[in-house]
C-alpha positions in Angstrom: -9.1 61.5 -252.7 -12.1 61.9 -250.3 -14.7 59.2 -249.8 -17.8 60.9 -251.2 -20.1 59.1 -248.8 -23.2 61.0 -250.0 -22.9 59.2 -253.3 -21.4 55.9 -252.0 -24.3 55.5 -249.7 -26.6 55.5 -252.7 -24.5 53.3 -254.9 -23.6 50.8 -252.2 -26.9 48.9 -252.1 -26.6 48.1 -255.9 -22.9 46.9 -255.8 -22.8 43.3 -257.0 -26.4 43.4 -258.3 -27.6 42.9 -261.9 -28.7 46.5 -262.5 -26.2 48.5 -264.6 -24.8 51.5 -262.6 -24.8 54.6 -264.7 -22.7 57.5 -263.2 -23.3 60.8 -265.0 -22.5 64.5 -264.5 -20.5 67.4 -265.8 -17.0 66.6 -267.1 -14.4 66.4 -264.3 -16.9 66.3 -261.5 -15.4 63.2 -260.1 -17.2 60.3 -261.9 -14.0 58.3 -262.4 -13.1 58.7 -258.8 -16.5 57.2 -257.9 -15.5 54.1 -259.9 -12.3 53.9 -258.0 -14.2 54.2 -254.7 -16.5 51.3 -255.8 -13.4 49.2 -256.6 -11.9 50.1 -253.2 -15.1 48.8 -251.5 -15.0 45.6 -253.6 -11.4 45.0 -252.7 -12.1 45.5 -249.0 -15.0 43.0 -249.3 -12.6 40.4 -250.6 -13.0 40.7 -254.4 -9.7 40.3 -256.2 -8.5 43.0 -258.6 -8.1 40.3 -261.2 -12.0 40.4 -261.5 -11.9 44.0 -262.7 -11.9 45.1 -266.4 -11.5 48.8 -266.7 -11.5 50.9 -269.9 -11.4 54.7 -270.2 -12.6 55.6 -273.7 -10.9 59.1 -273.6 -7.6 57.3 -273.5 -6.3 57.2 -277.1 -4.9 53.8 -276.5 -8.4 52.5 -276.4 -9.5 54.3 -279.6 -9.8 50.9 -281.4 -12.5 49.9 -278.9 -14.8 52.8 -279.7 -17.4 50.7 -281.5 -19.7 48.2 -280.1 -18.4 45.1 -281.9 -14.7 45.7 -281.0 -15.5 46.4 -277.4 -17.7 43.3 -277.1 -15.0 41.1 -278.5 -12.3 42.6 -276.3 -14.3 42.2 -273.1 -15.3 38.6 -273.9 -11.6 37.9 -274.6 -10.4 39.5 -271.3 -13.2 37.9 -269.2 -12.6 34.4 -270.6 -9.6 34.0 -268.1 -11.6 35.2 -265.1 -13.2 32.7 -262.7 -16.4 33.9 -261.1 -18.1 37.3 -261.4 -16.6 39.9 -263.7 -16.7 43.6 -262.7 -16.8 45.9 -265.7 -15.9 49.6 -265.4 -16.3 51.8 -268.6 -15.4 55.5 -268.3 -17.0 58.0 -270.8 -18.9 55.3 -272.6 -20.6 57.8 -274.9 -17.4 57.7 -277.0 -18.3 54.2 -278.1 -20.7 54.0 -281.1 -23.8 51.9 -280.3 -22.4 51.2 -276.9 -25.8 50.3 -275.5 -26.1 47.2 -277.7 -22.7 46.1 -276.5 -23.6 46.7 -272.8 -26.9 44.9 -273.1 -25.2 41.9 -274.8 -22.5 41.7 -272.1 -25.2 41.9 -269.4 -26.8 38.7 -270.9 -23.6 36.9 -271.9 -21.6 37.2 -268.7 -21.9 36.9 -264.9 -21.0 40.5 -264.5 -21.5 43.7 -262.5 -21.4 46.8 -264.9 -20.5 50.4 -264.1 -20.4 53.1 -266.8 -19.8 56.9 -266.7 -20.9 59.5 -269.2 -20.9 63.3 -269.5 -24.2 63.7 -271.4 -27.8 63.3 -270.3 -28.7 61.8 -273.7 -26.9 58.7 -272.3 -30.2 57.7 -270.7 -32.6 58.5 -273.5 -33.6 57.1 -276.9 -31.7 54.0 -277.8 -30.7 53.3 -274.2 -34.3 53.3 -273.0 -35.0 50.6 -275.7 -32.1 48.3 -274.9 -31.7 48.8 -271.1 -35.1 50.1 -270.0 -35.6 49.1 -266.4 -32.2 47.5 -266.1 -30.1 50.5 -265.0 -29.9 52.9 -262.1 -28.5 56.4 -262.5 -26.4 58.5 -260.1 -25.6 62.1 -260.9 -22.3 63.3 -259.5 -22.0 67.0 -258.8 -19.0 69.3 -258.1 -18.0 69.5 -254.4 -20.4 70.8 -251.9 -19.1 73.3 -249.3 -18.8 70.4 -246.9 -16.6 68.4 -249.3 -14.7 71.5 -250.2 -13.8 71.9 -246.5 -12.5 68.3 -246.4 -9.8 69.2 -248.9 -9.2 72.9 -248.3 -8.7 72.9 -244.5 -5.8 70.4 -244.6 -4.0 72.7 -247.0 -4.9 75.9 -245.1 -5.5 74.7 -241.5 -5.5 78.3 -240.1 -8.5 79.3 -242.1 -11.8 80.1 -240.4 -15.0 78.8 -241.9 -15.8 82.3 -243.0 -12.5 82.5 -245.0 -13.1 79.0 -246.5 -16.6 80.1 -247.7 -15.1 83.3 -249.2 -12.7 81.1 -251.2 -15.5 78.7 -252.1 -17.6 81.6 -253.5 -14.9 82.3 -256.0 -13.3 79.0 -256.8 -16.3 76.7 -256.6 -16.1 73.0 -256.1 -14.4 71.3 -259.1 -12.4 68.5 -257.4 -9.1 68.9 -259.3 -8.5 72.4 -257.8 -7.2 70.7 -254.6 -4.3 69.4 -256.7 -3.5 73.0 -257.6 -3.6 74.0 -253.9 -6.4 76.3 -254.9 -3.8 78.8 -256.2 -5.6 81.6 -258.1 -4.0 81.7 -261.5 -3.7 77.9 -262.1 -7.2 77.4 -260.8 -8.6 80.1 -263.2 -6.7 78.6 -266.1 -8.0 75.1 -265.3 -11.6 76.2 -265.0 -11.4 78.2 -268.2 -10.0 75.2 -270.1 -12.6 72.9 -268.5 -15.4 75.2 -269.7 -13.9 75.2 -273.2 -13.7 71.4 -273.1 -17.3 71.1 -272.1 -18.3 73.5 -274.9 -16.3 71.9 -277.6 -16.5 68.2 -276.8 -19.9 67.8 -275.0 -21.9 70.5 -276.8 -20.4 71.5 -280.2 -19.1 68.1 -281.3 -21.8 65.9 -279.8 -24.6 68.0 -281.2 -22.9 69.0 -284.5 -23.3 72.7 -283.7 -22.3 74.8 -286.7 -22.9 78.3 -285.3 -20.3 78.3 -282.5 -20.4 82.1 -282.3 -24.2 82.0 -281.5 -23.6 79.3 -278.9 -20.9 81.4 -277.2 -23.3 84.3 -277.0 -26.0 82.2 -275.5 -23.6 80.7 -273.1 -22.4 84.1 -272.0 -25.9 85.4 -271.5 -27.1 82.4 -269.5 -23.9 82.3 -267.4 -24.3 86.0 -266.6 -27.9 85.6 -265.7 -27.9 82.5 -263.5 -30.9 82.5 -261.2 -32.6 85.2 -263.2 -36.0 84.6 -264.9 -35.9 85.0 -268.7 -37.5 83.5 -271.7 -36.1 82.4 -275.1 -38.1 85.2 -276.7 -36.4 87.8 -274.4 -33.0 86.3 -275.2 -33.9 86.4 -278.9 -34.6 90.1 -278.6 -31.4 90.7 -276.8 -29.4 88.9 -279.5 -31.3 90.9 -282.2 -30.0 94.1 -280.5 -26.5 92.6 -281.1 -27.4 92.2 -284.8 -28.0 88.4 -284.5 -31.5 87.3 -285.7 -32.2 84.0 -284.0 -35.5 82.1 -283.6 -36.5 81.3 -280.0 -36.7 77.6 -280.9 -33.0 77.6 -281.9 -32.1 79.3 -278.6 -34.0 76.6 -276.7 -32.2 73.9 -278.6 -28.8 75.4 -277.8 -29.7 75.8 -274.1 -30.9 72.2 -274.0 -27.5 71.0 -275.4 -25.9 72.8 -272.5 -28.2 71.2 -270.0 -27.6 67.8 -271.6 -23.9 68.4 -270.9 -24.7 69.1 -267.3 -23.4 72.6 -267.6 -26.7 74.3 -266.8 -29.8 73.1 -264.9 -33.3 74.4 -265.8 -35.7 75.2 -263.0 -39.4 75.6 -263.9 -41.8 77.9 -262.2 -44.8 76.5 -260.2 -48.0 78.3 -259.3 -48.4 77.4 -255.7 -52.1 78.3 -255.6 -53.1 76.7 -258.9 -50.7 73.7 -258.3 -49.5 73.7 -261.8 -46.2 74.3 -263.7 -45.9 77.5 -265.7 -44.8 77.2 -269.3 -42.6 80.3 -269.6 -39.7 82.1 -267.9 -37.7 79.4 -266.4 -34.5 80.0 -264.4 -31.1 78.4 -265.1 -28.3 77.6 -262.7 -24.7 76.6 -263.5 -23.2 73.3 -262.3 -20.2 75.1 -260.7 -20.1 78.7 -259.8 -16.3 78.6 -260.0 -16.6 78.1 -263.7 -18.7 81.2 -263.9 -16.1 83.3 -262.1 -13.3 82.0 -264.4 -15.1 82.6 -267.7 -17.4 85.6 -266.8 -16.2 87.0 -263.5 -18.3 89.0 -261.1 -19.2 86.4 -258.5 -18.7 88.8 -255.7 -20.6 91.6 -257.5 -23.5 89.2 -258.2 -23.2 87.5 -254.8 -26.9 87.2 -254.3 -27.2 85.1 -257.5 -24.2 83.0 -256.6 -25.6 82.2 -253.1 -28.8 81.1 -254.9 -26.8 79.0 -257.2 -24.9 77.3 -254.3 -28.1 76.5 -252.5 -29.8 75.2 -255.6 -26.9 72.8 -256.3 -26.9 71.6 -252.7 -30.6 70.8 -253.1 -29.9 68.7 -256.1 -27.1 66.9 -254.2 -29.5 66.0 -251.5 -32.0 64.5 -253.9 -34.7 67.3 -254.0 -36.7 68.1 -257.1 -36.8 71.9 -257.2 -39.2 74.5 -258.7 -39.5 78.3 -258.4 -42.8 79.0 -256.5 -45.1 81.7 -257.7 -47.7 83.0 -255.2 -49.7 86.0 -256.4 -47.1 88.5 -257.6 -44.4 87.2 -255.4 -41.9 84.3 -255.9 -40.4 81.8 -253.5 -36.8 81.1 -254.7 -37.0 77.3 -254.2 -39.9 74.9 -253.6 -38.2 71.6 -252.8 -39.7 68.1 -252.7 -38.3 64.7 -251.9 -40.5 61.7 -251.4 -43.4 63.7 -250.0 -41.1 65.9 -247.8 -41.3 69.6 -248.8 -39.3 72.6 -247.8 -39.4 76.3 -249.0 -36.2 78.4 -249.2 -35.6 82.1 -249.7 -32.0 83.1 -250.4 -30.7 86.6 -249.6 -27.3 88.2 -249.4 -27.9 90.2 -246.2 -31.0 91.2 -244.3 -29.7 94.7 -244.0 -32.9 96.6 -243.7 -36.5 96.2 -242.5 -37.6 96.4 -246.1 -35.4 93.5 -247.1 -36.5 91.5 -244.1 -40.2 92.0 -245.0 -39.6 91.1 -248.6 -37.9 87.8 -247.8 -40.2 86.7 -245.0 -43.5 88.1 -246.2 -43.4 85.9 -249.4 -44.6 83.1 -247.1 -47.7 84.9 -245.9 -50.0 83.2 -248.4 -48.5 79.7 -247.9 -50.6 78.1 -245.2 -49.1 74.6 -245.0 -46.9 73.4 -242.2 -43.8 72.4 -244.2 -40.5 74.1 -243.1 -39.9 77.5 -244.5 -36.4 79.0 -244.5 -34.7 82.3 -245.2 -30.9 81.9 -245.6 -28.4 84.7 -245.8 -24.9 85.6 -244.8 -26.1 87.3 -241.6 -24.5 86.0 -238.4 -27.5 86.6 -236.2 -30.7 84.5 -236.1 -33.6 86.6 -237.3 -36.3 83.8 -237.3 -39.8 85.0 -236.9 -43.4 83.8 -237.2 -42.4 80.2 -237.5 -40.1 80.9 -240.4 -36.5 79.8 -239.8 -33.6 82.0 -240.6 -30.1 80.4 -241.0 -26.7 81.6 -241.9 -25.9 80.1 -245.3 -22.7 78.4 -244.2 -24.5 76.6 -241.3 -27.4 75.8 -243.6 -25.1 74.1 -246.2 -23.3 72.1 -243.5 -26.4 71.0 -241.7 -27.1 67.2 -241.8 -30.8 67.7 -242.2 -33.2 70.6 -242.9 -36.5 68.9 -242.1 
């Protein structure tokens, strides 16, 4: 278990406070481990383990607690013997019917510090906003970054170069459990395939009562194959029609939203950098973990330019940036990234192998006159920076502490 300091540094200021800590993210991204890391910090600060109440709602032994009333009564019973503050840890809380009523009541009834995890973005909408509005803080946990991947991969394969490690990362991705499998090809492939099926069936089909699973599978296959590619629901509707499936664009958008709610895909809107407005059509989508794409669709090395884009996009999310695709005239900047008034622009390329490619990647910045950092990142080993635009090797870029 590695100490995921990127996330702990964000959670730490809220430990012991009254705000409910909500830890979200795709299934098996390490949310439960974050709860264990919080417990570890509490123990090191002198809090006794007898102050902890931990319940995992995917454990069948806790099935009788999967409604608000039963859970409320059980927590009150367990906490009645605890002197002082109670620390409540609830894993996969979305399995509990009307859980937000229970959590809100416990918050009022007990001197407690509450941590919950969930695998669906709907956790923080609707009813929750009504009961807990302004009383929670959310932390999204993502699969391993390249830096975190190295922490676990290098001790297993200490002779590997950084280049070899990155080659492996391109194929296997960053799901934490793969280190337990020693990153062996066949077991890793099987695990990621099963994880994908679990997300689809539990977090998309079951949660949203999807009836047309065949249609969902086709949409999943299309979006997975086209990560980082601009397309519209209308164009996908025409594609499905060519496969003899007539589907309204609204239905397609609903199904893709279910996938985004399950943290499988992330939508990126396009922004007109001259008109300073978001564009309503042709978004891009990226997958939470490119290793899942390799397992269920294949072709990561064939589509390496898209995979490199996906890796950079997920790193931007980890570091707290909001991201859009920038449109300037008839050209596009891959990523326009903002964080508390700090902005950077990023172009991602596989290799700058020709003058034509170099011009295409660098010239997109010609009409952007501000002084924010502008990057071109690629797998090239030599620095090709020019005209104030910084070129970085993608491995070095991902491992850099700061990009400002």
